[in-house]
Every structure is written in C-alpha cells, then in structure tokens.
C-alpha positions as CSV (number, residue, x, y, z in Angstrom):
1,M,-46.8,-6.4,87.1
2,V,-43.9,-4.5,88.9
3,V,-40.8,-4.8,88.1
4,D,-38.0,-3.4,90.5
5,T,-35.8,-1.8,87.7
6,Q,-32.8,-1.0,90.2
7,N,-31.9,-4.6,91.0
8,T,-32.8,-6.1,87.4
9,V,-29.7,-3.2,86.6
10,D,-27.7,-4.5,89.4
11,T,-27.8,-8.0,88.3
12,Y,-27.4,-7.3,84.6
13,R,-24.0,-5.5,86.0
14,Q,-23.1,-8.5,88.1
15,Y,-23.3,-11.1,85.1
16,I,-22.0,-9.0,82.6
17,Q,-19.0,-8.6,85.0
18,T,-18.8,-12.1,85.9
19,V,-19.1,-13.2,82.3
20,L,-16.1,-10.7,81.2
21,S,-13.9,-12.2,83.9
22,E,-14.3,-15.2,83.4
23,R,-12.6,-14.9,79.7
24,A,-10.4,-12.8,80.8
25,H,-9.1,-15.2,82.9
26,R,-9.3,-18.2,80.3
27,A,-7.8,-15.6,77.5
28,S,-5.0,-14.7,79.6
29,Q,-3.1,-17.3,79.3
30,P,-1.0,-16.7,76.1
31,T,2.5,-18.0,76.1
32,N,4.6,-14.8,77.0
33,A,1.9,-13.3,79.2
34,S,4.7,-10.7,80.6
35,E,4.1,-9.0,77.1
36,Y,0.4,-9.7,76.3
37,E,-2.8,-9.5,78.7
38,V,-6.0,-9.2,78.3
39,Q,-8.0,-6.7,80.5
40,T,-11.5,-6.0,81.9
41,V,-12.7,-2.6,82.3
42,F,-15.7,-1.8,84.2
43,D,-17.5,1.4,84.2
44,Q,-20.2,1.2,86.3
45,A,-21.2,4.6,87.1
46,H,-21.6,5.2,83.4
47,D,-22.4,1.5,82.9
48,H,-19.9,0.7,80.2
49,Y,-17.8,-2.7,80.0
50,Q,-15.1,-4.1,77.8
51,L,-12.6,-7.0,77.5
52,L,-9.5,-5.5,75.9
53,H,-6.1,-7.3,74.6
54,I,-3.0,-5.3,75.0
55,G,0.4,-6.1,74.6
56,W,3.1,-7.8,72.1
57,R,3.0,-11.0,70.1
58,G,6.7,-10.9,68.6
59,N,7.1,-7.7,67.2
60,K,3.3,-7.1,66.4
61,R,1.5,-4.6,68.3
62,Q,-1.6,-6.2,69.5
63,F,-4.6,-3.9,70.9
64,G,-8.6,-4.4,70.3
65,C,-12.0,-5.0,72.0
66,I,-13.0,-8.0,72.4
67,L,-16.3,-7.2,74.0
68,H,-17.6,-4.1,74.8
69,V,-21.3,-3.7,76.8
70,D,-23.5,-1.2,78.0
71,I,-26.6,-1.0,80.1
72,K,-29.2,1.9,78.8
73,D,-32.3,2.3,79.8
74,G,-32.3,-0.8,81.5
75,L,-31.7,-3.0,78.5
76,I,-28.3,-4.4,78.0
77,W,-26.8,-3.4,74.3
78,I,-24.0,-5.2,73.0
79,Q,-22.0,-2.7,71.1
80,H,-19.4,-5.2,69.6
81,D,-19.0,-9.2,70.6
82,G,-15.9,-10.8,68.8
83,T,-16.4,-14.1,70.6
84,E,-17.5,-17.3,68.9
85,E,-19.9,-18.4,71.8
86,G,-21.3,-14.7,71.6
87,L,-22.1,-12.9,74.9
88,A,-25.9,-12.7,74.2
89,N,-26.0,-16.7,74.4
90,R,-24.5,-16.5,77.3
91,L,-26.6,-14.2,79.1
92,V,-29.9,-15.9,78.1
93,E,-28.4,-19.1,79.8
94,M,-28.0,-16.8,83.0
95,G,-31.5,-15.6,82.8
96,V,-31.6,-12.4,80.9
97,P,-34.8,-12.7,79.4
98,K,-33.7,-11.7,75.2
99,Q,-36.4,-8.6,75.0
100,D,-33.5,-7.4,77.4
101,I,-30.2,-7.2,75.1
102,V,-30.0,-5.4,72.0
103,L,-27.4,-6.8,69.4
104,A,-26.4,-3.1,68.9
105,F,-23.7,-4.1,66.1
106,H,-26.7,-4.8,63.7
107,E,-27.9,-1.9,62.0
108,P,-30.7,-0.5,63.5
109,E,-33.3,-1.1,60.6
110,I,-32.6,-4.9,60.8
111,R,-32.6,-5.7,64.6
112,H,-36.5,-6.4,64.4
113,Y,-35.8,-9.7,62.5
114,T,-33.5,-11.2,65.6
115,D,-35.1,-13.0,68.6
116,F,-33.5,-9.8,70.7
117,A,-34.5,-6.2,71.6
118,T,-34.5,-3.6,68.8
119,G,-33.4,-0.7,71.4
120,E,-36.6,1.6,70.5
121,R,-37.9,3.0,73.8
122,R,-40.4,1.2,75.8
123,V,-43.8,2.5,76.5
124,D,-45.3,1.1,79.7
125,N,-49.3,0.8,79.4
126,S,-49.3,-0.5,82.9
127,V,-50.3,2.9,84.5
C-alpha cells in the first residue's frame, strides 16, 4: 500500500489548525476580552502549533500554553494538552489513526501502554 505522506501531513495540519481555532473561539469569551485573550500560533514551516492564553485577570498576569502540537516524521506529537476533552480524542474522531498520534507528554517508557503511537521510528518493510 502506497501512502501519500505529504497529503497526510497537509490533512493533519488542517485538522490541528481547525481544532485549535475552534477552541480559541470558544475560549475567547471572557468577561473582559480587552485584557485577556486566547491566541493561536501556527508555524507551518516548522509544524509547531499552539493555543495560548495571555492577558490580565484583575491584577494578576495570565500567560500559559493550553495546547502544543508538533508534526514530526508524519506523526502528530501532542506535547502539552491542558484540555478536559483531550486533543487526541478529537483528532481520532476526525479520522486520524491512533498510530499517527504520539502522546508526547507521557514518558517514552510508558507510551507503549497507551493505544497511541510511541514515537519510535517506523521501519518501512514494503520495499
């Protein structure tokens, strides 16, 4: 079976950007939007994607990463997921196979206990 890796990566980019944009829209409904915002960061050249919260709530500075995702070697690496739903679950619902998602926030030694990819290099035995 021949897999068009570039089309797959392009599709994964679109899925990630769609989900992060949806979450940014939902999360950007605070009581004082002028002082607090949720931002998406899409670096397609290096395949880094983030959802951040930035601003002030009262007299307290707020800044943090809600989601951080990379695409490496054709796999989606979820570096950080600060959501309840879980980005991996949403991507699976969209059609991404679990073997193409690495839960990078888990230690490498325990990733094989999940239903997802471990991040170890794949060997193509089809040649």
